TIGU-557968 format. One record per residue (C-alpha): residue number from 0; residue in three letters; y, x, z. Coordinates in nm, 3 decimals, m for minus. Layout:
+-----+--------+---------+---------+---------+
: num : residu :       v :       u :       w :
+-----+--------+---------+---------+---------+
: NUM :    ALA :       Y :       X :       Z :
...
+-----+--------+---------+---------+---------+
END
This chain:
+-----+--------+---------+---------+---------+
: num : residu :       v :       u :       w :
+-----+--------+---------+---------+---------+
:   0 :    MET :  m3.149 :  m0.550 :   1.237 :
:   1 :    ARG :  m2.842 :  m0.744 :   1.124 :
:   2 :    LEU :  m2.500 :  m0.577 :   1.108 :
:   3 :    SER :  m2.218 :  m0.746 :   1.320 :
:   4 :    VAL :  m1.987 :  m0.794 :   1.024 :
:   5 :    ARG :  m1.692 :  m0.925 :   1.237 :
:   6 :    ALA :  m1.703 :  m0.609 :   1.435 :
:   7 :    ALA :  m1.729 :  m0.407 :   1.106 :
:   8 :    ALA :  m1.432 :  m0.578 :   0.961 :
:   9 :    ARG :  m1.223 :  m0.506 :   1.261 :
:  10 :    ALA :  m1.333 :  m0.154 :   1.296 :
:  11 :    ALA :  m1.327 :  m0.027 :   0.942 :
:  12 :    LEU :  m1.025 :  m0.194 :   0.793 :
:  13 :    PRO :  m0.742 :  m0.245 :   1.050 :
:  14 :    ALA :  m0.507 :   0.017 :   0.908 :
:  15 :    ALA :  m0.515 :  m0.050 :   0.527 :
:  16 :    ALA :  m0.511 :  m0.431 :   0.584 :
:  17 :    LEU :  m0.144 :  m0.405 :   0.697 :
:  18 :    LEU :  m0.021 :  m0.132 :   0.476 :
:  19 :    LEU :   0.323 :  m0.202 :   0.315 :
:  20 :    ALA :   0.574 :   0.014 :   0.127 :
:  21 :    GLY :   0.894 :   0.193 :   0.210 :
:  22 :    CYS :   1.098 :   0.512 :   0.224 :
:  23 :    GLY :   1.425 :   0.675 :   0.272 :
:  24 :    THR :   1.753 :   0.636 :   0.488 :
:  25 :    GLY :   1.981 :   0.337 :   0.506 :
:  26 :    SER :   2.293 :   0.518 :   0.586 :
:  27 :    GLY :   2.540 :   0.702 :   0.380 :
:  28 :    ALA :   2.894 :   0.669 :   0.215 :
:  29 :    GLU :   2.864 :   0.362 :  m0.014 :
:  30 :    GLN :   2.985 :   0.398 :  m0.375 :
:  31 :    PRO :   2.972 :   0.065 :  m0.551 :
:  32 :    ALA :   2.829 :   0.088 :  m0.893 :
:  33 :    ALA :   3.007 :  m0.073 :  m1.190 :
:  34 :    GLY :   2.866 :  m0.405 :  m1.291 :
:  35 :    SER :   2.483 :  m0.406 :  m1.309 :
:  36 :    SER :   2.430 :  m0.038 :  m1.353 :
:  37 :    ALA :   2.270 :   0.016 :  m1.014 :
:  38 :    ALA :   2.024 :  m0.262 :  m1.063 :
:  39 :    ASP :   1.956 :  m0.134 :  m1.427 :
:  40 :    ALA :   1.881 :   0.227 :  m1.291 :
:  41 :    VAL :   1.638 :   0.104 :  m1.043 :
:  42 :    THR :   1.466 :  m0.118 :  m1.299 :
:  43 :    ARG :   1.426 :   0.156 :  m1.546 :
:  44 :    ALA :   1.285 :   0.397 :  m1.267 :
:  45 :    VAL :   1.041 :   0.130 :  m1.162 :
:  46 :    GLU :   0.919 :   0.065 :  m1.522 :
:  47 :    LYS :   0.859 :   0.444 :  m1.577 :
:  48 :    SER :   0.704 :   0.509 :  m1.238 :
:  49 :    GLU :   0.462 :   0.206 :  m1.283 :
:  50 :    SER :   0.353 :   0.329 :  m1.624 :
:  51 :    VAL :   0.211 :   0.665 :  m1.494 :
:  52 :    THR :  m0.153 :   0.744 :  m1.511 :
:  53 :    SER :  m0.184 :   0.878 :  m1.167 :
:  54 :    LEU :   0.007 :   0.938 :  m0.851 :
:  55 :    HIS :  m0.004 :   1.093 :  m0.500 :
:  56 :    TYR :   0.210 :   0.963 :  m0.218 :
:  57 :    ARG :   0.252 :   0.958 :   0.164 :
:  58 :    VAL :   0.387 :   0.687 :   0.384 :
:  59 :    THR :   0.537 :   0.732 :   0.730 :
:  60 :    GLY :   0.705 :   0.503 :   0.987 :
:  61 :    GLN :   0.629 :   0.199 :   1.177 :
:  62 :    PHE :   0.469 :  m0.136 :   1.095 :
:  63 :    PRO :   0.436 :  m0.439 :   1.316 :
:  64 :    GLU :   0.098 :  m0.445 :   1.509 :
:  65 :    ARG :   0.006 :  m0.101 :   1.374 :
:  66 :    GLY :   0.287 :   0.092 :   1.542 :
:  67 :    ARG :   0.363 :   0.446 :   1.411 :
:  68 :    ILE :   0.171 :   0.554 :   1.100 :
:  69 :    ALA :   0.114 :   0.831 :   0.873 :
:  70 :    ASP :  m0.090 :   0.743 :   0.553 :
:  71 :    GLU :  m0.165 :   0.922 :   0.225 :
:  72 :    GLY :  m0.279 :   0.772 :  m0.103 :
:  73 :    THR :  m0.404 :   0.891 :  m0.449 :
:  74 :    VAL :  m0.444 :   0.663 :  m0.742 :
:  75 :    ARG :  m0.557 :   0.691 :  m1.103 :
:  76 :    THR :  m0.449 :   0.381 :  m1.285 :
:  77 :    LYS :  m0.687 :   0.345 :  m1.587 :
:  78 :    PRO :  m0.958 :   0.298 :  m1.486 :
:  79 :    VAL :  m0.855 :   0.249 :  m1.120 :
:  80 :    VAL :  m1.000 :   0.517 :  m0.887 :
:  81 :    ALA :  m0.829 :   0.558 :  m0.559 :
:  82 :    SER :  m0.828 :   0.689 :  m0.199 :
:  83 :    LEU :  m0.608 :   0.573 :   0.091 :
:  84 :    ARG :  m0.629 :   0.751 :   0.426 :
:  85 :    THR :  m0.453 :   0.546 :   0.697 :
:  86 :    THR :  m0.369 :   0.682 :   1.036 :
:  87 :    ASN :  m0.236 :   0.491 :   1.342 :
:  88 :    LEU :  m0.052 :   0.727 :   1.574 :
:  89 :    SER :  m0.013 :   0.479 :   1.845 :
:  90 :    GLY :  m0.164 :   0.149 :   1.979 :
:  91 :    ASP :  m0.515 :   0.040 :   2.048 :
:  92 :    GLU :  m0.627 :   0.116 :   1.691 :
:  93 :    ARG :  m0.520 :   0.490 :   1.712 :
:  94 :    GLY :  m0.709 :   0.713 :   1.472 :
:  95 :    THR :  m0.781 :   0.754 :   1.096 :
:  96 :    THR :  m0.980 :   0.550 :   0.859 :
:  97 :    GLU :  m1.023 :   0.575 :   0.473 :
:  98 :    LEU :  m1.075 :   0.331 :   0.193 :
:  99 :    ARG :  m1.199 :   0.446 :  m0.156 :
: 100 :    LEU :  m1.217 :   0.236 :  m0.476 :
: 101 :    VAL :  m1.466 :   0.386 :  m0.724 :
: 102 :    GLY :  m1.624 :   0.218 :  m1.015 :
: 103 :    GLY :  m1.475 :  m0.121 :  m0.912 :
: 104 :    VAL :  m1.654 :  m0.097 :  m0.569 :
: 105 :    LEU :  m1.447 :  m0.084 :  m0.239 :
: 106 :    TYR :  m1.576 :   0.155 :   0.043 :
: 107 :    GLY :  m1.427 :   0.172 :   0.391 :
: 108 :    SER :  m1.512 :   0.445 :   0.646 :
: 109 :    ALA :  m1.674 :   0.330 :   0.977 :
: 110 :    THR :  m1.505 :   0.412 :   1.309 :
: 111 :    SER :  m1.692 :   0.609 :   1.556 :
: 112 :    ASP :  m1.809 :   0.299 :   1.760 :
: 113 :    MET :  m1.943 :   0.138 :   1.453 :
: 114 :    VAL :  m2.158 :   0.422 :   1.326 :
: 115 :    GLU :  m2.458 :   0.356 :   1.564 :
: 116 :    ARG :  m2.440 :  m0.008 :   1.479 :
: 117 :    ILE :  m2.498 :   0.039 :   1.119 :
: 118 :    GLY :  m2.796 :   0.288 :   1.139 :
: 119 :    GLY :  m2.591 :   0.617 :   1.170 :
: 120 :    ARG :  m2.409 :   0.556 :   0.847 :
: 121 :    HIS :  m2.046 :   0.663 :   0.811 :
: 122 :    TRP :  m1.931 :   0.419 :   0.532 :
: 123 :    ILE :  m1.936 :   0.060 :   0.468 :
: 124 :    ASN :  m1.974 :  m0.093 :   0.105 :
: 125 :    TYR :  m1.770 :  m0.400 :   0.043 :
: 126 :    GLY :  m1.888 :  m0.454 :  m0.317 :
: 127 :    PRO :  m1.713 :  m0.507 :  m0.647 :
: 128 :    ALA :  m1.561 :  m0.846 :  m0.572 :
: 129 :    ALA :  m1.261 :  m0.964 :  m0.365 :
: 130 :    ASN :  m1.470 :  m1.233 :  m0.213 :
: 131 :    PHE :  m1.839 :  m1.211 :  m0.101 :
: 132 :    THR :  m2.082 :  m1.334 :   0.146 :
: 133 :    THR :  m2.245 :  m1.093 :   0.398 :
: 134 :    ASP :  m2.627 :  m1.087 :   0.475 :
: 135 :    SER :  m2.550 :  m1.287 :   0.789 :
: 136 :    GLY :  m2.377 :  m1.553 :   0.595 :
: 137 :    LEU :  m2.001 :  m1.475 :   0.670 :
: 138 :    ARG :  m1.760 :  m1.518 :   0.391 :
: 139 :    MET :  m1.525 :  m1.221 :   0.346 :
: 140 :    ASP :  m1.206 :  m1.178 :   0.140 :
: 141 :    VAL :  m1.110 :  m0.799 :   0.086 :
: 142 :    GLY :  m0.879 :  m0.876 :  m0.198 :
: 143 :    SER :  m0.564 :  m0.762 :  m0.022 :
: 144 :    LEU :  m0.747 :  m0.430 :   0.074 :
: 145 :    ARG :  m0.851 :  m0.365 :  m0.283 :
: 146 :    ASP :  m0.490 :  m0.418 :  m0.385 :
: 147 :    GLN :  m0.355 :  m0.185 :  m0.117 :
: 148 :    VAL :  m0.579 :   0.104 :  m0.202 :
: 149 :    GLY :  m0.555 :   0.073 :  m0.580 :
: 150 :    ARG :  m0.188 :  m0.012 :  m0.627 :
: 151 :    ASN :   0.104 :   0.189 :  m0.735 :
: 152 :    PRO :   0.351 :   0.146 :  m0.450 :
: 153 :    ALA :   0.651 :   0.224 :  m0.680 :
: 154 :    ARG :   0.643 :  m0.156 :  m0.739 :
: 155 :    GLU :   0.811 :  m0.213 :  m0.408 :
: 156 :    ALA :   1.123 :  m0.050 :  m0.551 :
: 157 :    ALA :   1.156 :  m0.338 :  m0.797 :
: 158 :    PHE :   1.260 :  m0.565 :  m0.517 :
: 159 :    LEU :   1.590 :  m0.376 :  m0.488 :
: 160 :    ALA :   1.683 :  m0.453 :  m0.853 :
: 161 :    THR :   1.703 :  m0.827 :  m0.756 :
: 162 :    ALA :   1.924 :  m0.778 :  m0.448 :
: 163 :    GLN :   2.263 :  m0.921 :  m0.482 :
: 164 :    ASP :   2.432 :  m0.631 :  m0.317 :
: 165 :    VAL :   2.239 :  m0.347 :  m0.482 :
: 166 :    LYS :   2.469 :  m0.047 :  m0.492 :
: 167 :    LYS :   2.478 :   0.337 :  m0.566 :
: 168 :    VAL :   2.497 :   0.525 :  m0.232 :
: 169 :    GLY :   2.529 :   0.877 :  m0.367 :
: 170 :    ASP :   2.342 :   1.202 :  m0.466 :
: 171 :    GLU :   2.095 :   1.342 :  m0.224 :
: 172 :    LYS :   1.800 :   1.579 :  m0.199 :
: 173 :    VAL :   1.451 :   1.446 :  m0.118 :
: 174 :    ASP :   1.184 :   1.713 :  m0.042 :
: 175 :    GLY :   1.408 :   1.956 :  m0.228 :
: 176 :    THR :   1.440 :   1.738 :  m0.534 :
: 177 :    ASP :   1.786 :   1.605 :  m0.655 :
: 178 :    THR :   1.794 :   1.225 :  m0.637 :
: 179 :    THR :   2.036 :   0.931 :  m0.665 :
: 180 :    HIS :   2.015 :   0.698 :  m0.376 :
: 181 :    TYR :   2.047 :   0.309 :  m0.423 :
: 182 :    ALA :   2.049 :   0.050 :  m0.146 :
: 183 :    GLY :   2.066 :  m0.328 :  m0.091 :
: 184 :    THR :   1.928 :  m0.624 :   0.099 :
: 185 :    ALA :   1.715 :  m0.909 :  m0.013 :
: 186 :    ALA :   1.561 :  m1.229 :   0.147 :
: 187 :    ILE :   1.187 :  m1.262 :   0.095 :
: 188 :    ASP :   1.231 :  m1.634 :  m0.032 :
: 189 :    ASP :   1.472 :  m1.517 :  m0.295 :
: 190 :    LEU :   1.243 :  m1.219 :  m0.399 :
: 191 :    ARG :   0.954 :  m1.470 :  m0.439 :
: 192 :    THR :   1.171 :  m1.695 :  m0.660 :
: 193 :    SER :   1.262 :  m1.418 :  m0.882 :
: 194 :    LEU :   0.908 :  m1.358 :  m0.956 :
: 195 :    LYS :   0.899 :  m1.672 :  m1.167 :
: 196 :    GLU :   1.090 :  m1.469 :  m1.443 :
: 197 :    ILE :   0.830 :  m1.212 :  m1.488 :
: 198 :    GLU :   0.608 :  m1.285 :  m1.775 :
: 199 :    ASP :   0.345 :  m1.004 :  m1.719 :
: 200 :    LYS :   0.070 :  m1.169 :  m1.500 :
: 201 :    ALA :  m0.052 :  m0.841 :  m1.352 :
: 202 :    THR :   0.296 :  m0.726 :  m1.250 :
: 203 :    ARG :   0.388 :  m1.078 :  m1.108 :
: 204 :    GLU :   0.065 :  m1.106 :  m0.917 :
: 205 :    GLY :   0.102 :  m0.754 :  m0.766 :
: 206 :    ARG :   0.453 :  m0.813 :  m0.637 :
: 207 :    GLU :   0.334 :  m1.144 :  m0.497 :
: 208 :    ARG :   0.069 :  m0.957 :  m0.287 :
: 209 :    SER :   0.333 :  m0.729 :  m0.155 :
: 210 :    LEU :   0.547 :  m1.018 :  m0.037 :
: 211 :    ASP :   0.243 :  m1.188 :   0.107 :
: 212 :    GLN :   0.209 :  m0.889 :   0.333 :
: 213 :    TYR :   0.564 :  m0.914 :   0.449 :
: 214 :    ASP :   0.525 :  m1.284 :   0.509 :
: 215 :    LYS :   0.221 :  m1.224 :   0.725 :
: 216 :    ALA :   0.424 :  m0.981 :   0.933 :
: 217 :    GLY :   0.689 :  m1.242 :   0.982 :
: 218 :    VAL :   0.961 :  m1.041 :   0.794 :
: 219 :    ASP :   1.216 :  m1.270 :   0.620 :
: 220 :    GLU :   1.465 :  m1.017 :   0.490 :
: 221 :    LEU :   1.435 :  m0.661 :   0.373 :
: 222 :    THR :   1.671 :  m0.371 :   0.369 :
: 223 :    LEU :   1.583 :  m0.153 :   0.069 :
: 224 :    ASP :   1.657 :   0.203 :  m0.016 :
: 225 :    VAL :   1.531 :   0.372 :  m0.333 :
: 226 :    TRP :   1.584 :   0.736 :  m0.438 :
: 227 :    ILE :   1.542 :   0.814 :  m0.817 :
: 228 :    ASP :   1.498 :   1.168 :  m0.946 :
: 229 :    GLY :   1.627 :   1.335 :  m1.256 :
: 230 :    ASP :   1.322 :   1.217 :  m1.459 :
: 231 :    ASP :   1.418 :   0.844 :  m1.386 :
: 232 :    ARG :   1.113 :   0.806 :  m1.164 :
: 233 :    VAL :   1.103 :   0.677 :  m0.808 :
: 234 :    LYS :   1.096 :   0.973 :  m0.553 :
: 235 :    ARG :   1.119 :   0.770 :  m0.244 :
: 236 :    VAL :   1.138 :   0.416 :  m0.120 :
: 237 :    ARG :   1.231 :   0.280 :   0.227 :
: 238 :    THR :   1.170 :  m0.080 :   0.348 :
: 239 :    GLN :   1.312 :  m0.200 :   0.670 :
: 240 :    GLY :   1.285 :  m0.539 :   0.834 :
: 241 :    PHE :   1.203 :  m0.721 :   1.159 :
: 242 :    GLY :   0.882 :  m0.941 :   1.209 :
: 243 :    ARG :   0.733 :  m1.141 :   1.470 :
: 244 :    HIS :   0.569 :  m0.834 :   1.652 :
: 245 :    GLY :   0.846 :  m0.594 :   1.598 :
: 246 :    ALA :   1.027 :  m0.357 :   1.352 :
: 247 :    LEU :   0.914 :  m0.272 :   1.008 :
: 248 :    ASP :   1.038 :   0.077 :   0.894 :
: 249 :    LEU :   0.821 :   0.241 :   0.631 :
: 250 :    THR :   0.898 :   0.521 :   0.397 :
: 251 :    PHE :   0.700 :   0.613 :   0.082 :
: 252 :    THR :   0.748 :   0.948 :  m0.066 :
: 253 :    PHE :   0.598 :   1.023 :  m0.412 :
: 254 :    LEU :   0.458 :   1.373 :  m0.417 :
: 255 :    GLU :   0.307 :   1.394 :  m0.762 :
: 256 :    TYR :   0.288 :   1.206 :  m1.083 :
: 257 :    GLY :   0.031 :   1.262 :  m1.365 :
: 258 :    LYS :  m0.201 :   1.509 :  m1.193 :
: 259 :    SER :  m0.573 :   1.492 :  m1.231 :
: 260 :    VAL :  m0.743 :   1.258 :  m0.982 :
: 261 :    THR :  m1.097 :   1.280 :  m0.853 :
: 262 :    VAL :  m1.235 :   1.033 :  m0.590 :
: 263 :    ARG :  m1.614 :   1.023 :  m0.516 :
: 264 :    ALA :  m1.815 :   0.723 :  m0.379 :
: 265 :    PRO :  m1.978 :   0.790 :  m0.053 :
: 266 :    ARG :  m2.353 :   0.884 :  m0.054 :
: 267 :    PRO :  m2.574 :   0.568 :  m0.083 :
: 268 :    ASP :  m2.796 :   0.690 :   0.216 :
: 269 :    ASP :  m2.474 :   0.716 :   0.424 :
: 270 :    THR :  m2.342 :   0.370 :   0.328 :
: 271 :    ALA :  m2.420 :   0.035 :   0.464 :
: 272 :    ASP :  m2.381 :  m0.261 :   0.233 :
: 273 :    LEU :  m2.271 :  m0.579 :   0.410 :
: 274 :    ARG :  m2.434 :  m0.796 :   0.149 :
: 275 :    LYS :  m2.793 :  m0.653 :   0.221 :
: 276 :    PRO :  m3.008 :  m0.652 :   0.536 :
: 277 :    LEU :  m2.937 :  m0.328 :   0.707 :
: 278 :    GLU :  m3.301 :  m0.201 :   0.682 :
: 279 :    LYS :  m3.277 :  m0.244 :   0.310 :
: 280 :    ASN :  m2.968 :  m0.025 :   0.276 :
: 281 :    GLY :  m3.011 :   0.318 :   0.103 :
: 282 :    SER :  m3.327 :   0.202 :  m0.076 :
+-----+--------+---------+---------+---------+
END
């Protein structure tokens, strides 16, 4: 028996494939910051937030083609171990799926209509590589999914630091935490051009992948809001725009930094490896 991998790709991955970043509110009394102080404050917070060893966050809002969402992610950065639960609250793909990245291997939960097709198993093994060939000969690229589950989404806040109109909005509370709110707008083309100035390859490529997701959604300009807490870390990020298939309005809230993270791989006997014939899975 051979697994229909095209169906598997549609069923197991729709939510995380489109996940972007965002958080906050775009309104409030504007208080222009002196000189580049607003951009400097955002840059410092991004650098500190990206250097953490672990984080826990949630994302809510709306994404073109996905509709309303409510997701939650946990990441340990070195070595990368991560879990991302993605929930579609509207549309044809309504429901919850999960991605796990453990030991360099990407796993995705199977939707209820896929379980029977993969021999009663509830997970799919996508392997340790971004690109691979399935048992049936289909070439697959899961690089963007690996990035989505394993990334630190605080990197989205870095785009605000390059906005020409970045400004301090004021002091606000986020989930009971005192924060300072910054806001601005930026064109995707300008953000992509600014990446050429980043020397660190991993940082540059990570932000390129974020911009690729906005491009795929047809978004050409972002309205960005970032809330920074008293420890100079990103507490919340909101990203807004308009794409070919509707509005983008996503809010990331960072719940914890530096806490212990444990993510386990699914049981081998409950997992279908797309690179093997189904009858040889679990052996």
